C-alpha positions in Angstrom: 42.0 28.6 89.1 41.0 25.2 88.1 42.3 22.3 89.9 44.0 19.4 88.2 41.0 17.3 88.7 38.7 19.8 87.1 41.2 20.3 84.3 41.5 16.5 83.9 37.6 16.2 83.8 37.4 19.0 81.2 40.1 17.2 79.2 38.3 13.9 79.5 35.0 15.6 78.5 36.7 17.3 75.6 38.2 14.0 74.5 34.9 12.2 74.8 33.2 15.0 72.8 36.0 14.8 70.3 35.6 11.1 70.0 31.8 11.4 69.7 32.2 14.0 67.0 34.7 11.8 65.2 32.3 8.8 65.4 29.5 11.1 64.2 31.7 12.3 61.3 32.6 8.7 60.5 28.9 7.6 60.6 27.9 10.6 58.4 30.8 9.8 56.0 29.6 6.2 55.8 26.0 7.4 55.2 27.3 9.8 52.5 29.3 7.1 50.9 26.3 4.7 51.0 24.1 7.5 49.6 26.7 8.2 46.8 26.9 4.4 46.1 23.1 4.2 46.0 22.9 7.2 43.7 25.6 5.7 41.4 23.8 2.3 41.5 20.5 4.1 40.6 22.2 5.9 37.8 23.7 2.6 36.5 20.3 0.9 36.7 18.5 3.8 35.0 21.2 3.8 32.3 20.8 0.0 31.8 17.1 0.4 31.6 17.3 3.3 29.1 19.9 1.4 27.1 17.6 -1.7 27.0 14.6 0.4 26.0 16.7 2.1 23.4 17.8 -1.2 22.0 14.3 -2.5 22.0 13.0 0.6 20.2 15.8 0.4 17.7 14.9 -3.3 17.0 11.2 -2.3 16.7 12.2 0.5 14.2 14.2 -2.0 12.2 11.3 -4.5 12.1 8.8 -1.7 11.2 11.1 -0.6 8.4 11.3 -4.2 7.1 7.6 -4.5 7.3 7.1 -1.2 5.5 9.5 -2.3 2.7 7.7 -5.6 2.4 4.3 -4.0 2.2 5.6 -1.4 -0.3 7.2 -4.1 -2.4 3.9 -6.2 -2.3 2.0 -3.1 -3.3 4.4 -2.4 -6.2 4.1 -6.0 -7.3 0.3 -5.9 -7.1 0.3 -2.6 -9.1 2.5 -4.2 -11.8 0.3 -7.3 -11.9 -2.8 -5.2 -12.2 -1.2 -3.1 -14.9 -0.2 -6.2 -16.8 -3.7 -7.7 -16.4 -5.3 -4.4 -17.6 -2.9 -4.3 -20.5 -3.8 -7.8 -21.5 -7.5 -7.0 -21.1 -7.1 -3.9 -23.2 -5.4 -5.9 -25.9 -8.1 -8.5 -25.8 -10.8 -5.9 -26.0 -9.1 -4.2 -28.9 -8.7 -7.5 -30.7 -12.4 -8.3 -30.1 -13.4 -4.8 -31.3 -11.2 -5.3 -34.5 -12.8 -8.7 -35.1 -16.3 -7.3 -34.6 -15.5 -4.4 -36.9 -14.2 -6.7 -39.5 -17.2 -9.0 -39.1 -19.6 -6.0 -39.3 -17.9 -4.7 -42.4 -18.1 -8.2 -43.9 -21.8 -8.4 -43.0 -22.4 -5.0 -44.4 -20.5 -6.0 -47.6 -22.6 -9.2 -47.8 -25.8 -7.3 -47.1 -25.0 -4.7 -49.8 -24.1 -7.5 -52.3 -27.3 -9.4 -51.5 -29.3 -6.2 -51.8 -27.7 -5.5 -55.1 -28.5 -9.1 -56.2 -32.1 -8.7 -55.0 -32.4 -5.3 -56.8 -31.0 -6.9 -60.0 -33.4 -9.9 -59.6 -36.2 -7.5 -59.0 -35.3 -5.4 -62.1 -35.1 -8.6 -64.1 -38.5 -9.7 -62.8 -39.9 -6.3 -63.5 -38.5 -6.3 -67.0 -39.8 -9.9 -67.5 -43.3 -8.8 -66.2 -43.2 -5.7 -68.4 -42.4 -7.8 -71.5 -45.1 -10.2 -70.5 -47.6 -7.4 -70.1 -46.5 -5.9 -73.5 -46.8 -9.3 -75.1 -50.3 -9.9 -73.6 -51.3 -6.4 -74.6 -50.2 -7.0 -78.1 -52.1 -10.3 -78.2 -55.2 -8.6 -76.8 -55.0 -5.8 -79.3 -54.5 -8.3 -82.0 -57.7 -10.2 -80.9 -59.6 -7.0 -80.9 -58.7 -6.1 -84.3 -59.9 -9.3 -85.7 
């Protein structure tokens, strides 16, 4: 049998061990709470960083869309200006072609008229020369008969 002193020593050792285990549990609980807090803090920081990055990306997307719309609108305006310019140039070219055709027809008409006038003058001159030749022939024949 154990004596009271041994029993008292065992009780004191058990109480010390119990207190040591309670302190260890408390320390481990504090470490666990700190680890949990650190984990939650890391999650909050990661969430904030992801949220900030998401906001930045959304802003970038909005700006890129605006830029794309601006470029598209400028391109459409340039196409319209080019089409209008080309339409004007085509109208001018058609007008020039019509004037040149009219001028060419007028020149052709004038050329035909002058050619007809030259032919008529030539026929008149030929007729005059033929009459002159006939008159000279008759005069020559008349001189020979005499």
